[in-house]
Structure formats: C-alpha cells, structure tokens
DOKOL-761600 format. One line per 3 residues: number of its first residue (from 0); their letters; for each residue x, y, z of N, C-alpha, C. Coordinates in nm, 3 decimals, always signed. Layout:
NUM	a	X:Y:Z:X:Y:Z:X:Y:Z; ... $
END
This chain:
0	xxx	+7.526:+18.258:-10.035:+7.607:+18.380:-10.028:+7.754:+18.342:-10.020; +7.836:+18.403:-10.103:+7.979:+18.372:-10.105:+8.046:+18.421:-9.978; +8.140:+18.341:-9.930:+8.213:+18.379:-9.810:+8.324:+18.478:-9.845 $
3	xxx	+8.353:+18.569:-9.752:+8.460:+18.665:-9.774:+8.594:+18.593:-9.775; +8.680:+18.626:-9.869:+8.812:+18.565:-9.878:+8.910:+18.645:-9.792; +9.030:+18.587:-9.774:+9.134:+18.657:-9.698:+9.170:+18.789:-9.763 $
6	xxx	+9.170:+18.789:-9.898:+9.201:+18.912:-9.970:+9.093:+19.017:-9.945; +8.963:+18.973:-9.946:+8.853:+19.066:-9.918:+8.871:+19.130:-9.781; +8.914:+19.053:-9.685:+8.925:+19.102:-9.547:+9.045:+19.194:-9.530 $
9	xxx	+9.158:+19.155:-9.585:+9.281:+19.231:-9.561:+9.312:+19.337:-9.667; +9.256:+19.323:-9.787:+9.294:+19.414:-9.894:+9.175:+19.487:-9.956; +9.064:+19.500:-9.877:+8.946:+19.569:-9.928:+8.976:+19.713:-9.965 $
12	xxx	+9.078:+19.773:-9.899:+9.113:+19.913:-9.926:+9.153:+19.935:-10.072; +9.207:+19.830:-10.134:+9.257:+19.842:-10.271:+9.145:+19.861:-10.372; +9.022:+19.828:-10.333:+8.907:+19.844:-10.424:+8.842:+19.981:-10.408 $
15	xxx	+8.889:+20.062:-10.315:+8.832:+20.194:-10.289:+8.931:+20.302:-10.332; +8.886:+20.390:-10.420:+8.977:+20.488:-10.478:+8.996:+20.612:-10.392; +8.899:+20.642:-10.305:+8.906:+20.766:-10.227:+8.886:+20.738:-10.078 $
18	xxx	+8.923:+20.836:-9.997:+8.899:+20.825:-9.854:+8.750:+20.813:-9.826; +8.670:+20.888:-9.903:+8.526:+20.883:-9.886:+8.471:+20.744:-9.908; +8.519:+20.675:-10.011:+8.473:+20.539:-10.040:+8.513:+20.443:-9.929 $
21	xxx	+8.633:+20.465:-9.872:+8.679:+20.375:-9.766:+8.598:+20.395:-9.638; +8.566:+20.520:-9.607:+8.483:+20.545:-9.489:+8.342:+20.493:-9.511; +8.291:+20.511:-9.632:+8.157:+20.460:-9.664:+8.150:+20.308:-9.645 $
24	xxx	+8.260:+20.240:-9.674:+8.266:+20.094:-9.659:+8.244:+20.052:-9.513; +8.272:+20.142:-9.420:+8.261:+20.109:-9.278:+8.122:+20.132:-9.221; +8.033:+20.189:-9.300:+7.896:+20.214:-9.254:+7.826:+20.083:-9.221 $
27	xxx	+7.779:+20.069:-9.097:+7.712:+19.948:-9.046:+7.802:+19.825:-9.055; +7.932:+19.849:-9.052:+8.030:+19.741:-9.068:+8.107:+19.724:-8.937; +8.106:+19.604:-8.877:+8.179:+19.583:-8.752:+8.331:+19.584:-8.768 $
30	xxx	+8.380:+19.586:-8.892:+8.523:+19.589:-8.916:+8.587:+19.710:-8.849; +8.677:+19.688:-8.757:+8.751:+19.792:-8.684:+8.661:+19.878:-8.593; +8.535:+19.843:-8.578:+8.445:+19.920:-8.492:+8.496:+19.916:-8.348 $
33	xxx	+8.489:+20.030:-8.281:+8.537:+20.036:-8.142:+8.431:+20.087:-8.045; +8.306:+20.098:-8.092:+8.195:+20.136:-8.004:+8.065:+20.086:-8.068; +7.971:+20.048:-7.984:+7.840:+20.005:-8.032:+7.732:+20.091:-7.965 $
36	xxx	+7.632:+20.129:-8.042:+7.519:+20.203:-7.988:+7.397:+20.112:-7.984; +7.327:+20.114:-7.871:+7.206:+20.035:-7.854:+7.085:+20.127:-7.870; +7.002:+20.097:-7.969:+6.884:+20.180:-7.996:+6.761:+20.090:-8.011 $
39	xxx	+6.645:+20.148:-7.991:+6.520:+20.073:-8.004:+6.502:+20.027:-8.148; +6.446:+19.910:-8.165:+6.415:+19.857:-8.297:+6.298:+19.937:-8.355; +6.312:+19.983:-8.478:+6.206:+20.065:-8.540:+6.076:+19.988:-8.555 $
42	xxx	+6.082:+19.854:-8.547:+5.962:+19.773:-8.567:+5.876:+19.762:-8.442; +5.924:+19.814:-8.327:+5.840:+19.813:-8.208:+5.920:+19.797:-8.081; +5.865:+19.851:-7.971:+5.934:+19.849:-7.842:+5.938:+19.710:-7.779 $
45	xxx	+5.856:+19.619:-7.832:+5.854:+19.484:-7.776:+5.972:+19.400:-7.825; +6.048:+19.452:-7.919:+6.164:+19.380:-7.972:+6.291:+19.418:-7.897; +6.391:+19.331:-7.899:+6.519:+19.364:-7.834:+6.584:+19.485:-7.901 $
48	xxx	+6.665:+19.556:-7.828:+6.734:+19.671:-7.885:+6.833:+19.626:-7.992; +6.856:+19.715:-8.088:+6.948:+19.688:-8.197:+7.086:+19.743:-8.161; +7.189:+19.662:-8.184:+7.327:+19.704:-8.159:+7.390:+19.746:-8.292 $
51	xxx	+7.436:+19.870:-8.299:+7.490:+19.924:-8.424:+7.638:+19.957:-8.406; +7.726:+19.890:-8.482:+7.871:+19.915:-8.469:+7.910:+20.049:-8.530; +8.000:+20.119:-8.463:+8.046:+20.249:-8.511:+8.196:+20.264:-8.487 $
54	xxx	+8.250:+20.373:-8.538:+8.393:+20.400:-8.531:+8.412:+20.539:-8.472; +8.472:+20.547:-8.357:+8.483:+20.673:-8.284:+8.546:+20.783:-8.368; +8.650:+20.749:-8.441:+8.721:+20.851:-8.521:+8.628:+20.912:-8.625 $
57	xxx	+8.551:+20.827:-8.694:+8.461:+20.877:-8.799:+8.354:+20.967:-8.739; +8.299:+20.926:-8.626:+8.197:+21.008:-8.561:+8.256:+21.140:-8.513; +8.376:+21.135:-8.457:+8.436:+21.253:-8.396:+8.474:+21.359:-8.498 $
60	xxx	+8.513:+21.318:-8.621:+8.549:+21.418:-8.721:+8.426:+21.481:-8.786; +8.308:+21.431:-8.750:+8.184:+21.483:-8.806:+8.103:+21.565:-8.708; +8.127:+21.548:-8.579:+8.044:+21.611:-8.477:+8.127:+21.652:-8.356 $
63	xxx	+8.118:+21.778:-8.314:+8.190:+21.821:-8.193:+8.140:+21.751:-8.068; +8.014:+21.708:-8.071:+7.960:+21.636:-7.955:+8.023:+21.498:-7.945; +8.032:+21.427:-8.058:+8.097:+21.297:-8.057:+8.246:+21.312:-8.024 $
66	xxx	+8.308:+21.419:-8.072:+8.449:+21.440:-8.041:+8.469:+21.454:-7.890; +8.385:+21.536:-7.826:+8.394:+21.552:-7.681:+8.363:+21.422:-7.609; +8.267:+21.344:-7.662:+8.228:+21.219:-7.600:+8.342:+21.117:-7.600 $
69	xxx	+8.419:+21.113:-7.709:+8.519:+21.007:-7.723:+8.663:+21.054:-7.701; +8.688:+21.185:-7.715:+8.825:+21.233:-7.704:+8.840:+21.352:-7.609; +8.732:+21.390:-7.542:+8.737:+21.502:-7.449:+8.787:+21.460:-7.311 $
72	xxx	+8.787:+21.555:-7.220:+8.836:+21.529:-7.085:+8.749:+21.428:-7.011; +8.619:+21.428:-7.039:+8.528:+21.334:-6.973:+8.479:+21.231:-7.074; +8.571:+21.173:-7.147:+8.536:+21.083:-7.256:+8.465:+20.957:-7.207 $
75	xxx	+8.376:+20.908:-7.293:+8.300:+20.787:-7.267:+8.392:+20.666:-7.287; +8.403:+20.581:-7.186:+8.495:+20.467:-7.194:+8.423:+20.337:-7.227; +8.292:+20.336:-7.213:+8.218:+20.213:-7.239:+8.219:+20.180:-7.388 $
78	xxx	+8.224:+20.054:-7.420:+8.221:+20.011:-7.560:+8.078:+19.994:-7.610; +7.982:+20.008:-7.521:+7.841:+19.996:-7.559:+7.763:+20.112:-7.496; +7.699:+20.194:-7.580:+7.631:+20.314:-7.534:+7.482:+20.304:-7.568 $
81	xxx	+7.398:+20.319:-7.468:+7.254:+20.312:-7.487:+7.199:+20.449:-7.523; +7.120:+20.454:-7.629:+7.054:+20.577:-7.670:+6.903:+20.560:-7.655; +6.843:+20.617:-7.552:+6.700:+20.598:-7.528:+6.610:+20.693:-7.606 $
84	xxx	+6.669:+20.789:-7.677:+6.590:+20.897:-7.737:+6.572:+20.885:-7.888; +6.597:+20.768:-7.945:+6.575:+20.749:-8.088:+6.560:+20.600:-8.117; +6.520:+20.568:-8.241:+6.515:+20.427:-8.279:+6.615:+20.402:-8.392 $
87	xxx	+6.621:+20.278:-8.437:+6.724:+20.239:-8.533:+6.709:+20.312:-8.667; +6.586:+20.340:-8.709:+6.567:+20.408:-8.837:+6.631:+20.546:-8.837; +6.600:+20.625:-8.734:+6.654:+20.760:-8.727:+6.805:+20.761:-8.709 $
90	xxx	+6.856:+20.674:-8.620:+7.000:+20.674:-8.592:+7.080:+20.626:-8.712; +7.029:+20.528:-8.786:+7.101:+20.480:-8.903:+7.107:+20.586:-9.013; +7.004:+20.671:-9.022:+7.011:+20.779:-9.121:+7.112:+20.886:-9.078 $
93	xxx	+7.123:+20.911:-8.947:+7.229:+20.999:-8.899:+7.365:+20.943:-8.939; +7.384:+20.814:-8.916:+7.512:+20.751:-8.950:+7.535:+20.748:-9.101; +7.429:+20.726:-9.178:+7.445:+20.727:-9.323:+7.503:+20.861:-9.370 $
96	xxx	+7.454:+20.969:-9.308:+7.504:+21.101:-9.346:+7.649:+21.118:-9.305; +7.684:+21.071:-9.186:+7.822:+21.084:-9.136:+7.920:+21.001:-9.218; +7.883:+20.880:-9.253:+7.973:+20.790:-9.323:+7.968:+20.806:-9.476 $
99	xxx	+7.851:+20.841:-9.528:+7.830:+20.835:-9.673:+7.799:+20.970:-9.738; +7.788:+21.077:-9.659:+7.748:+21.208:-9.712:+7.614:+21.198:-9.785; +7.525:+21.114:-9.733:+7.394:+21.095:-9.795:+7.294:+21.070:-9.683 $
102	xxx	+7.167:+21.095:-9.710:+7.063:+21.065:-9.612:+6.934:+21.037:-9.687; +6.858:+20.938:-9.641:+6.731:+20.902:-9.702:+6.618:+20.942:-9.608; +6.573:+21.064:-9.623:+6.470:+21.117:-9.534:+6.332:+21.073:-9.579 $
105	xxx	+6.251:+21.034:-9.482:+6.112:+20.997:-9.507:+6.027:+21.061:-9.397; +5.897:+21.055:-9.416:+5.807:+21.109:-9.315:+5.821:+21.041:-9.181; +5.860:+20.914:-9.181:+5.869:+20.839:-9.056:+5.998:+20.862:-8.980 $
108	xxx	+6.101:+20.917:-9.045:+6.228:+20.934:-8.975:+6.279:+21.077:-8.968; +6.224:+21.168:-9.049:+6.284:+21.301:-9.059:+6.285:+21.376:-8.926; +6.181:+21.360:-8.843:+6.178:+21.433:-8.717:+6.288:+21.383:-8.623 $
111	xxx	+6.310:+21.252:-8.623:+6.420:+21.198:-8.542:+6.555:+21.246:-8.593; +6.572:+21.245:-8.724:+6.700:+21.286:-8.781:+6.727:+21.434:-8.751; +6.623:+21.516:-8.760:+6.638:+21.658:-8.726:+6.681:+21.672:-8.580 $
114	xxx	+6.615:+21.600:-8.491:+6.652:+21.604:-8.349:+6.797:+21.560:-8.329; +6.838:+21.451:-8.392:+6.973:+21.400:-8.374:+7.077:+21.494:-8.436; +7.044:+21.553:-8.551:+7.136:+21.647:-8.615:+7.163:+21.767:-8.526 $
117	xxx	+7.060:+21.813:-8.457:+7.078:+21.925:-8.365:+7.149:+21.880:-8.238; +7.116:+21.762:-8.189:+7.178:+21.710:-8.067:+7.328:+21.695:-8.085; +7.370:+21.646:-8.202:+7.513:+21.620:-8.226:+7.580:+21.732:-8.306 $
120	xxx	+7.507:+21.841:-8.324:+7.559:+21.963:-8.389:+7.619:+21.933:-8.526; +7.533:+21.893:-8.617:+7.572:+21.870:-8.757:+7.485:+21.961:-8.843; +7.523:+22.088:-8.858:+7.437:+22.188:-8.923:+7.394:+22.152:-9.066 $
123	xxx	+7.482:+22.091:-9.143:+7.447:+22.059:-9.281:+7.334:+21.957:-9.288; +7.332:+21.863:-9.195:+7.222:+21.767:-9.190:+7.095:+21.832:-9.139; +7.109:+21.922:-9.044:+6.993:+21.998:-8.996:+6.926:+22.072:-9.113 $
126	xxx	+7.008:+22.132:-9.199:+6.954:+22.204:-9.315:+6.881:+22.111:-9.410; +6.934:+21.991:-9.430:+6.868:+21.894:-9.517:+6.730:+21.858:-9.463; +6.723:+21.840:-9.331:+6.594:+21.807:-9.269:+6.496:+21.923:-9.281 $
129	xxx	+6.544:+22.044:-9.262:+6.457:+22.161:-9.275:+6.399:+22.171:-9.415; +6.484:+22.151:-9.516:+6.437:+22.160:-9.654:+6.333:+22.053:-9.683; +6.355:+21.932:-9.632:+6.259:+21.823:-9.653:+6.125:+21.858:-9.590 $
132	xxx	+6.127:+21.909:-9.469:+6.003:+21.942:-9.400:+5.931:+22.058:-9.467; +6.005:+22.160:-9.510:+5.943:+22.272:-9.579:+5.866:+22.225:-9.703; +5.922:+22.126:-9.771:+5.861:+22.077:-9.894:+5.747:+21.978:-9.870 $
135	xxx	+5.742:+21.918:-9.752:+5.649:+21.808:-9.731:+5.544:+21.828:-9.621; +5.557:+21.931:-9.539:+5.456:+21.951:-9.435:+5.328:+22.000:-9.501; +5.214:+21.945:-9.455:+5.084:+21.981:-9.515:+4.975:+21.965:-9.410 $
138	xxx	+4.851:+21.985:-9.451:+4.740:+21.980:-9.356:+4.723:+21.842:-9.293; +4.765:+21.738:-9.364:+4.750:+21.602:-9.312:+4.850:+21.569:-9.201; +4.970:+21.625:-9.208:+5.072:+21.589:-9.110:+5.118:+21.703:-9.020 $
141	xxx	+5.060:+21.821:-9.037:+5.109:+21.938:-8.965:+5.101:+21.922:-8.813; +4.999:+21.852:-8.763:+4.987:+21.836:-8.618:+5.087:+21.736:-8.561; +5.149:+21.656:-8.648:+5.259:+21.571:-8.605:+5.390:+21.649:-8.604 $
144	xxx	+5.404:+21.738:-8.700:+5.528:+21.814:-8.715:+5.536:+21.930:-8.616; +5.427:+22.002:-8.600:+5.427:+22.125:-8.521:+5.480:+22.108:-8.378; +5.432:+22.010:-8.300:+5.483:+21.999:-8.162:+5.633:+21.973:-8.155 $
147	xxx	+5.686:+21.900:-8.253:+5.828:+21.866:-8.251:+5.914:+21.986:-8.288; +5.879:+22.054:-8.397:+5.962:+22.168:-8.438:+5.950:+22.281:-8.337; +5.835:+22.292:-8.271:+5.820:+22.393:-8.167:+5.911:+22.362:-8.049 $
150	xxx	+5.917:+22.236:-8.010:+6.003:+22.194:-7.900:+6.151:+22.211:-7.935; +6.185:+22.188:-8.061:+6.324:+22.201:-8.105:+6.362:+22.346:-8.135; +6.269:+22.437:-8.113:+6.291:+22.581:-8.133:+6.329:+22.613:-8.277 $
153	xxx	+6.260:+22.545:-8.369:+6.278:+22.572:-8.512:+6.175:+22.677:-8.554; +6.211:+22.803:-8.536:+6.116:+22.912:-8.553:+6.058:+22.918:-8.695; +6.143:+22.901:-8.796:+6.096:+22.910:-8.935:+5.996:+22.799:-8.966 $
156	xxx	+6.030:+22.675:-8.927:+5.940:+22.563:-8.951:+5.810:+22.577:-8.871; +5.823:+22.628:-8.748:+5.704:+22.650:-8.666:+5.611:+22.750:-8.733; +5.670:+22.855:-8.790:+5.590:+22.955:-8.861:+5.518:+22.896:-8.982 $
159	xxx	+5.586:+22.810:-9.055:+5.524:+22.744:-9.171:+5.406:+22.660:-9.125; +5.426:+22.586:-9.016:+5.319:+22.501:-8.963:+5.197:+22.583:-8.923; +5.220:+22.694:-8.854:+5.107:+22.776:-8.810:+5.032:+22.836:-8.929 $
162	xxx	+5.102:+22.870:-9.035:+5.034:+22.924:-9.153:+4.945:+22.817:-9.217; +4.990:+22.693:-9.214:+4.908:+22.583:-9.266:+4.785:+22.563:-9.177; +4.805:+22.571:-9.045:+4.693:+22.558:-8.951:+4.593:+22.670:-8.976 $
165	xxx	+4.641:+22.791:-8.996:+4.551:+22.904:-9.021:+4.467:+22.883:-9.147; +4.530:+22.828:-9.251:+4.463:+22.815:-9.381:+4.368:+22.697:-9.388; +4.397:+22.592:-9.312:+4.318:+22.469:-9.323:+4.264:+22.425:-9.186 $
168	xxx	+4.221:+22.521:-9.107:+4.184:+22.494:-8.969:+4.075:+22.388:-8.955; +3.966:+22.405:-9.029:+3.853:+22.313:-9.012:+3.892:+22.170:-9.048; +3.963:+22.154:-9.156:+4.007:+22.021:-9.199:+4.099:+21.958:-9.095 $
171	xxx	+4.186:+22.039:-9.038:+4.281:+21.989:-8.938:+4.209:+21.950:-8.809; +4.112:+22.032:-8.768:+4.037:+22.000:-8.647:+3.958:+21.870:-8.664; +3.904:+21.848:-8.782:+3.825:+21.728:-8.807:+3.911:+21.602:-8.805 $
174	xxx	+4.035:+21.614:-8.850:+4.122:+21.497:-8.857:+4.200:+21.472:-8.728; +4.206:+21.572:-8.640:+4.284:+21.559:-8.516:+4.216:+21.463:-8.419; +4.297:+21.393:-8.342:+4.244:+21.301:-8.241:+4.259:+21.362:-8.102 $
177	xxx	+4.199:+21.296:-8.004:+4.204:+21.345:-7.866:+4.346:+21.349:-7.812; +4.436:+21.272:-7.873:+4.575:+21.271:-7.824:+4.640:+21.408:-7.838; +4.592:+21.489:-7.931:+4.647:+21.624:-7.944:+4.625:+21.703:-7.816 $
180	xxx	+4.503:+21.698:-7.761:+4.471:+21.768:-7.636:+4.542:+21.701:-7.519; +4.549:+21.570:-7.523:+4.607:+21.494:-7.412:+4.758:+21.511:-7.402; +4.826:+21.513:-7.518:+4.972:+21.515:-7.520:+5.032:+21.651:-7.548 $
183	xxx	+4.955:+21.739:-7.614:+5.011:+21.868:-7.655:+4.912:+21.981:-7.623; +4.876:+21.990:-7.499:+4.778:+22.092:-7.458:+4.826:+22.232:-7.493; +4.957:+22.257:-7.481:+5.010:+22.390:-7.511:+4.987:+22.429:-7.657 $
186	xxx	+4.999:+22.330:-7.748:+4.975:+22.357:-7.889:+4.828:+22.389:-7.913; +4.738:+22.315:-7.848:+4.595:+22.340:-7.862:+4.560:+22.480:-7.810; +4.617:+22.514:-7.695:+4.592:+22.647:-7.637:+4.638:+22.756:-7.733 $
189	xxx	+4.759:+22.740:-7.788:+4.811:+22.840:-7.883:+4.723:+22.848:-8.007; +4.676:+22.732:-8.054:+4.591:+22.729:-8.172:+4.461:+22.806:-8.148; +4.397:+22.781:-8.035:+4.267:+22.840:-8.010:+4.274:+22.988:-7.974 $
192	xxx	+4.392:+23.036:-7.942:+4.409:+23.178:-7.911:+4.443:+23.261:-8.035; +4.461:+23.196:-8.148:+4.497:+23.268:-8.270:+4.374:+23.334:-8.331; +4.393:+23.455:-8.377:+4.285:+23.530:-8.441:+4.278:+23.500:-8.591 $
195	xxx	+4.379:+23.431:-8.642:+4.389:+23.410:-8.787:+4.334:+23.276:-8.834; +4.274:+23.197:-8.743:+4.222:+23.067:-8.781:+4.105:+23.082:-8.879; +4.106:+23.001:-8.982:+4.001:+23.006:-9.085:+3.891:+22.907:-9.049 $
198	xxx	+3.816:+22.938:-8.940:+3.710:+22.848:-8.895:+3.616:+22.923:-8.802; +3.492:+22.879:-8.798:+3.394:+22.936:-8.706:+3.424:+22.890:-8.564; +3.405:+22.977:-8.465:+3.434:+22.942:-8.326:+3.353:+22.822:-8.278 $
201	xxx	+3.235:+22.803:-8.332:+3.152:+22.687:-8.294:+3.223:+22.558:-8.330; +3.289:+22.554:-8.445:+3.362:+22.435:-8.488:+3.475:+22.405:-8.390; +3.540:+22.508:-8.341:+3.649:+22.490:-8.245:+3.595:+22.430:-8.116 $
204	xxx	+3.483:+22.485:-8.067:+3.422:+22.434:-7.945:+3.383:+22.288:-7.961; +3.325:+22.256:-8.074:+3.281:+22.118:-8.098:+3.399:+22.021:-8.100; +3.509:+22.062:-8.161:+3.627:+21.976:-8.169:+3.684:+21.951:-8.031 $
207	xxx	+3.703:+22.057:-7.952:+3.760:+22.042:-7.818:+3.668:+21.959:-7.729; +3.539:+21.982:-7.740:+3.440:+21.907:-7.661:+3.445:+21.757:-7.696; +3.461:+21.729:-7.826:+3.470:+21.590:-7.871:+3.596:+21.523:-7.818 $
210	xxx	+3.709:+21.596:-7.822:+3.834:+21.540:-7.769:+3.821:+21.511:-7.619; +3.762:+21.606:-7.546:+3.746:+21.588:-7.402:+3.658:+21.467:-7.370; +3.553:+21.448:-7.449:+3.465:+21.332:-7.430:+3.542:+21.202:-7.452 $
213	xxx	+3.623:+21.196:-7.557:+3.701:+21.077:-7.586:+3.802:+21.046:-7.475; +3.863:+21.151:-7.420:+3.960:+21.133:-7.312:+3.890:+21.080:-7.187; +3.774:+21.134:-7.157:+3.697:+21.086:-7.041:+3.666:+20.937:-7.055 $
216	xxx	+3.620:+20.895:-7.172:+3.589:+20.755:-7.196:+3.714:+20.668:-7.182; +3.825:+20.718:-7.234:+3.951:+20.645:-7.226:+3.994:+20.624:-7.081; +3.963:+20.722:-6.996:+4.001:+20.714:-6.855:+3.894:+20.648:-6.768 $
219	xxx	+3.787:+20.602:-6.831:+3.681:+20.536:-6.757:+3.592:+20.631:-6.681; +3.584:+20.756:-6.727:+3.502:+20.858:-6.661:+3.375:+20.884:-6.741; +3.269:+20.920:-6.671:+3.147:+20.962:-6.738:+3.170:+21.101:-6.796 $
222	xxx	+3.151:+21.119:-6.927:+3.182:+21.248:-6.989:+3.080:+21.357:-6.957; +3.062:+21.384:-6.829:+2.973:+21.492:-6.787:+3.040:+21.626:-6.812; +2.962:+21.732:-6.796:+3.019:+21.865:-6.815:+3.135:+21.891:-6.721 $
225	xxx	+3.122:+21.847:-6.598:+3.228:+21.868:-6.499:+3.355:+21.794:-6.536; +3.340:+21.667:-6.577:+3.457:+21.586:-6.612:+3.525:+21.641:-6.738; +3.445:+21.682:-6.836:+3.503:+21.738:-6.957:+3.578:+21.866:-6.926 $
228	xxx	+3.524:+21.947:-6.837:+3.590:+22.071:-6.798:+3.722:+22.042:-6.729; +3.724:+21.936:-6.646:+3.850:+21.898:-6.579:+3.954:+21.857:-6.681; +3.912:+21.780:-6.781:+4.004:+21.735:-6.885:+4.055:+21.853:-6.967 $
231	xxx	+3.965:+21.940:-7.004:+4.002:+22.055:-7.087:+4.096:+22.150:-7.015; +4.072:+22.168:-6.885:+4.159:+22.255:-6.807:+4.113:+22.399:-6.806; +4.184:+22.480:-6.731:+4.145:+22.619:-6.709:+4.194:+22.714:-6.817 $
234	xx	+4.283:+22.666:-6.905:+4.342:+22.757:-7.004:+4.251:+22.784:-7.122; +4.144:+22.703:-7.137:+4.057:+22.719:-7.255:+3.941:+22.813:-7.223 $
END
C-alpha cells in the first residue's frame, strides 16, 4: 500500500470540488477528529469495543441532539464517548448518512439505524428506514421487527406488522421460538387477544404450550402443568 505523501495530507482539499465531497472524505477518518465513540463490535460482545473517530461540527450540523451534546450549556467534554445501545454496524450507517448523505440499510442493521435516527432526531434518515422496512417486512421476520417498532412507537409500521401476523398466523406461530414468550410476553398477549388471526385456537394453544415447555427445560424445571402455567403467566 502506498504511503500518503505530504501533499496528500496537507492539500487533499484540492481534489474535492464541493463541500459535500470534503465532508465525505472525513467519514471514518481520524484527520481533524475531535471526539471518538466507543461501540460494540458487530462481530460479537466478546471482542473489544470499536473506537470510531468523529467530528463534532459535522455531527452538530446534522442533529440537534449532537448540537446540544457538543455545543449546548451542558456540553460533553470527554474526547471518548461510550455508546452502550448500538454496535459498530448500526452506528457506522448513521455516520455514513451524516457524512455522505447515503445509507446502506440491511436486515441486520436497519432496526438499529431506525433507533439511532430517532434518538438523534434525524427525520430524513428515519423516513429511509421506514421505507426499507415497509418494503421488506414479511412473515419470516415480522416477529423480529414488531417488538422493536412497537417500542419505538412507530404506529404505521406496527400496523403493517400486525396485518402480516393476521394473514400468516399459523406459519408465524410454527416458526416462532420460545424466546418470543420469554422476551416479549406483551406482544404474545396482544397477538392472542386479536380476533383477526387467521388460525384455529387449538393451534394457538399448542404453540404457547410448546414455548412454555421449552422455557421450563431451559430453566431446569420439569414441564408439568403447574410449571408451564407459571411460565405462561396469568395474562393468557
């Protein structure tokens, strides 16, 4: 790999015709960076956190939250900021949008990007995420999407998800794992209270009973009727 020359370092601006190109050049670039964000490595929690260089001015002109963070009355003075609520894949796509006016949304990062776009109040990116999800949510992934958009109070996306659940209930119940009951009991309760589900009630009972049995085994409990009832709870 060729080494950067003195001209490359000091006169790189001359190769960029617009302000947009010059800002894009700073994406993931430590040149003039004045803050670093520490985020989890997308490859797994067992890896060290990733340090991502950023530029306060660029972030602040894109987000009122970043502006308040770096230039408000209670501005952040640390040069290294830990972000525990996202990983490197999602955060880098947020930065790609801020620096490059572009974003590469995928099934593995779109939910994080939507969360971050709302957290940092970037409506245009929020809209991009909504459009991607509207086009890509289906019976195979709806149970991954539904709990997140419901928590983020995305009413339109939540409605789309519920319509998919109504239309493909049996298929969704068959593919769902016990983690749905374990981690998102409120979603299961809402699902089973719907009158529009396209499935026989016996199928619903069998699915919930199967999930409860799996949870009992996972916890080292004998899946008796009493233990399954404890796992299922009083709301069912």
